[in-house]
C-alpha positions as CSV (number, residue, x, y, z in Angstrom):
1,M,0.0,0.0,0.0
2,K,1.3,3.4,-1.0
3,T,1.8,6.1,1.7
4,V,2.0,9.9,1.4
5,Q,3.0,12.7,3.7
6,Y,0.1,15.1,4.2
7,Q,-0.2,17.9,6.7
8,G,2.2,16.2,9.1
9,W,0.5,12.8,8.8
10,N,2.0,9.7,7.3
11,C,-1.1,8.5,5.4
12,Q,-2.0,5.3,3.7
13,I,-3.7,5.8,0.4
14,V,-6.9,3.9,0.2
15,F,-8.8,3.3,-3.0
16,E,-12.6,2.7,-3.0
17,R,-15.5,2.8,-5.3
18,G,-17.8,5.8,-4.9
19,K,-21.6,6.0,-5.1
20,N,-21.5,6.2,-8.9
21,D,-19.0,3.3,-9.1
22,R,-16.2,5.8,-9.8
23,L,-12.9,5.5,-8.1
24,A,-12.3,7.4,-4.8
25,I,-9.2,8.1,-2.9
26,Q,-9.0,8.4,0.9
27,L,-6.0,9.2,3.2
28,K,-6.0,7.2,6.4
29,T,-3.7,6.6,9.3
30,E,-2.1,3.2,9.9
31,L,-5.0,2.6,12.4
32,G,-7.6,3.3,9.7
33,T,-8.6,6.8,10.9
34,L,-9.8,9.0,8.0
35,I,-7.6,12.0,7.5
36,T,-9.3,13.3,4.4
37,Q,-11.4,12.3,1.4
38,A,-9.0,13.3,-1.4
39,T,-11.6,13.1,-4.2
40,L,-15.1,14.2,-5.0
41,D,-17.6,12.2,-7.1
42,L,-19.7,14.6,-9.0
43,S,-22.0,12.5,-11.2
44,Y,-22.7,15.3,-13.7
45,V,-19.0,15.7,-14.5
46,P,-17.9,13.4,-17.3
47,L,-14.7,11.6,-16.5
48,Q,-12.6,8.8,-18.1
49,V,-12.6,5.6,-16.1
50,D,-9.0,6.3,-14.9
51,E,-9.7,9.9,-13.8
52,V,-10.7,11.4,-10.5
53,L,-11.6,14.9,-9.1
54,V,-9.0,15.9,-6.5
55,K,-9.8,18.5,-3.8
56,D,-7.0,21.0,-3.2
57,F,-8.7,23.9,-1.4
58,D,-9.5,25.0,2.1
59,E,-8.4,22.2,4.6
60,N,-7.2,20.1,1.6
61,E,-4.7,22.7,0.3
62,G,-1.5,20.8,-0.7
63,L,-3.3,17.6,-1.3
64,L,-2.7,17.6,-5.1
65,A,1.0,18.2,-4.7
66,S,1.3,15.4,-2.1
67,L,-0.6,12.9,-4.4
68,V,1.6,13.9,-7.4
69,E,4.8,13.6,-5.4
70,A,3.7,10.1,-4.2
71,E,3.1,9.2,-7.9
72,V,-0.6,8.4,-7.3
73,V,-2.1,10.8,-9.8
74,E,-1.1,13.0,-12.7
75,P,-3.0,16.3,-13.2
76,T,-4.6,16.8,-16.6
77,E,-5.1,20.4,-17.9
78,M,-8.8,20.2,-16.9
79,T,-10.3,21.7,-13.8
80,I,-14.0,21.9,-12.6
81,R,-15.4,24.8,-10.7
82,E,-17.8,23.8,-8.0
83,G,-19.1,26.9,-6.3
84,K,-16.1,28.9,-5.2
85,D,-13.8,25.9,-5.3
86,V,-11.7,24.4,-8.1
87,L,-11.4,20.6,-8.5
88,H,-8.5,19.1,-10.5
89,V,-9.2,16.4,-13.0
90,C,-6.4,13.9,-12.5
91,R,-5.4,10.6,-14.1
92,L,-4.6,7.7,-11.8
93,L,-1.2,6.2,-12.2
94,D,-1.0,2.4,-12.0
95,F,-4.7,2.3,-12.8
96,E,-4.7,-1.4,-13.6
97,D,-3.1,-2.2,-10.2
98,V,-5.7,0.0,-8.5
99,I,-8.6,-1.9,-10.2
100,A,-7.1,-5.2,-9.4
101,S,-6.8,-4.3,-5.6
102,L,-10.6,-3.6,-5.6
103,E,-11.6,-6.9,-7.0
């Protein structure tokens, strides 16, 4: 399982399926305590199967940089505005491995 440093926490990167069967990323402690939900699942936003919407605002500032540095995601040039916030469309690296881990 990959780990990432985020806001002073050593976090495990946990992949799950969201409500719309899209991939979701959570950061948790070694004991399983949720640190943050790294992605949002907005059903009205069209995404490729290997893409996620990464939060990088307010309490999640710096999250995108942490996930990129840990080689979990690669940002595309697309962003989505949700109210006053901007979500980054990112491509999951090692997509096939992520899918296999969920089966």
